[in-house]
N, C-alpha and C positions, 0 to 999 in steps of 0.2 A: 125238538131237542130231547135226547134220551139221557136218562141217568146213567152214569158210568158204573154205579154200584149194583142196581137191580134191573136196569134196562127199561124202567117205566118211563112214560112220556112226561117231560117236565114242561110246565107252562113257560111261555116266553116272559122273561123279566123276573122269574122267581129266583130266590136266593137258595132254596133247599128243595129237595125232591119230595113230592107229596106222598110217595109210597114208603120210602125208607128214611127220609129226613136227611139224606146225605147232601153235602154242599153241591149245588148245581154247577155244572161246568160253565166256563165263560168262553165266549167266542171272540170278544173284542178286547184288546189291550190298549192302554194309553200310548201314544207315540213316544218314542225315546229319542232324546237329542243325541245326535252323533257329533262328535268334536274331532276336528282334525288336529294335527300336531301343533298348529298355531294357537289353539285354545279359543278361537272365535266360533260361536255357534253358527251352524249352517242351515238349521231348520228354517222353513218359511215363517215369516212374520216375527222372528226373534231379533230384537235390536241388539247390536253389538255394544259391549261395555265401553268400547273405544269411541263411540259416537258414530256420526254419519260417515260413510265412506269418503275418503280423501280423493278429490278429483285430480286429474292430471293438471300440472301447472303450465301446460302449453299455452293457455290463453293469457298468462301474466306476461306483460311486456318486460323484457329483461335486456338491459344494455349488454352489448357484446363485451366481454373482457378484453383488456389490452392484449396485444400479441405477446406471446411468451409467458403468460400467466396461466395458472391452473385453477379452474373454477370448481368449487366443491358444491355438489347438489345434494339437497335433502328432500325427501318426499313432501310435496305440498308447500314448499318454501322457495323463495328466490335463491339463486346461486350466491354463495358467499365468496367474494374475491379477497384473498388475504393480501395485506399491504406488502409492498416490496421490503426485503430485509434492509436494515440500515447499513450505510456504507462504512466500512472499517475506517477508524481514524488513522490518518497518515502522519507519520513523523511525530506521534504523541510523546513517545519517550525522549526523542531528541529535543523537543520544545521544553519539556520539564527539566531536562538536564541543563539546557542553556539558561533557563530562568534561575535555577539554583546557582549556577556559576556567576551570573550577574549580581545576585544578592550578596554572595560572599565577597565579590570584588568591591561592592559599595561599602560593606562593613569594614573591610581591610583598609580601604582608602580613608574612611573617617577616622579610624584609629591612628593611622600614620599622620593625618592632618592635626589631630589633637596633640600628638607627641611633638610635632615640629613647631606648632604655633601656640602651644599651651603657655609656655613662659612669657611670650609676648602679650597674650591676653591678660595674664596675671599682672604683668608690669604695667599694663594700661589701665588696670583697675576694673576690667570687665569680668568680675567674679560674682557668684551668687551671694545673696545676703546670708549671713550666718557662717561664712568661711572664715578661717583665721585672719585673712586680710581685712575683714570688716569688724573684727572684734574690738569693741571700745572698752576702755577701763570703766569700771563702775563709778558713777558720780560720787564725789565726796559728800558726806553728810553736811547738810546746812547747819552751821553753827548758830545757836540761838543767841542773839545779841544780848549783852549784859544790860540789865535794867539801870537806867541813869535818870536822874531828875531832869525835867525839861525847864527851859527858862520861863519864869513867871511873868504874866502880864499884870500891870498894876491895876488897870481898870477892872479886869476880871477878878483879881484878888479883893477888890473893894466890893464887888457884887456878892461874892461868896466868902464867908469868913468862918473862923473857928473849925477848920478842917482837922479831924483827928480820927484815930483808929480805936475800935472797941470790940469786945466780944459779944455785946448785946446792947439793945436800946431800952429805954425805960418802960414804954408801953406802946408796942407796935399796934395792938388792937385799938387803942385810943388815939392813934396817930400822934403819939408823943415820941418823936424820933431823936430825942436828946440822948447822948451816949450814957450808958450805965457805968462805964469805967473808961480808963485811958491806958491802953496797952499797945505795944508794937510787936509782940512776940506771940505767935499762934502755934498750936499743935495740929498735926494732920487730922483731918476730920472736923476741925472746929470752924465755925462761921466767923469770918472777918468782916467787920462793918467799917465803912468810911462815912462818918457823919459830918454835917456842915450846916451852918446857919445861912439863911437867905437874907442878905442885907440890902437888896434893891427892891424897889416897888415895880420895876419894869418886868414885863414878861420875857421869858427867854428859855434856853435849853441848857440844862446842866448835864454833864457827861463825865464818865470815869473810865480809866484804863488801869486794870490790875496787871502789872507786869511781873511775871515769875520766870523761873528757869525753864519752864515747859512752854511758855508762850504768853499770850495776852488775852485777858477777858475784858470785854467792853460792855457798857450799858449807858442809857440816856434817860432823861426825865424832863418832861415839859413842865415848866414852872409858870403858873398863871400870874397875871398882874396882881399887885397889892398883896404879895406874900411875904413882905419884909417881916423879920422877927420869927419866922417859922423855921423849923429844922427839917432836914431831909437826910436820906441815907442811901448808900449802895452797899450790897453785901455779896460775898463770894465764899464758897466752902473750899478750903485749901485741902490738898491731898499730900500723901507721902512723896509723890514724885516731884512736888514743888518745894521740897526742903531746901532752904537757902534764903538768900536775901531777895527782896522785891520792892517795888515802888508802886504806890497808888497815886495816879495823876488825876486831879479834878480840873474840869474845864467849864467855862461859861461862854456860850455861843461860839465855841471853837477855840477860845483863848485860854491859856493855862492859868488857873486860879491858885492852885496849891499842889505841892508834892509831899507825900507822906511815905517815908521808908518803913518797911516792916520786915520781919524775919519769920520763917517757918522752920521750926526745930522739931527733932524727934522727941 
């Protein structure tokens, strides 16, 4: 191989000429890849970026499409048979119109029936709760009965004696329940005491009922045997709503022993 610059002989494989130092000419060039319009390399031993070649699908068993259908084929895949188009609805508009007419006819018939038979239903009492036909007048307020003394039982009166009203007892802490005074008139907010002496040695139950204009207050006390000579008491705090006259009724084993009238004043 000769140098293109000076004509000297250049050794095989040398990069420069030994005489003048010029670049040695090359006789071989690397192969160039030629690409067709499809963009897939066609040089030998070059693998396509699309993978291995797609073989023909003639070996794939494919059912024959029904007569009258068009089969769409794609390379390397089975044919795709599109489903038949849905059948158009027949008489859809007519059915919707008929249904609307039936609903309107039913509504109109119900309205006419109520207009014709409504008075009969009302006269028969078939109306809903809360209508004017079922409105009841409000109940009259229950009158509080006037407080009156109850008949006294003589045996009960002999068991419990000296019943009287007071505003206090002598010494409640020392269990001395004798009355500190003798009054029958009380002011609102004041404590009203009913005191009495136990005159029997028998055990029993003493009870009281304070009757006022607002109602009744009740209480009871178990009296043990051999309590004769001792005093006991019942008390109730009166309010402004109880202004007026009242009666305190003392009982022994359910029988009336005494009645004591009192007054609550402003």
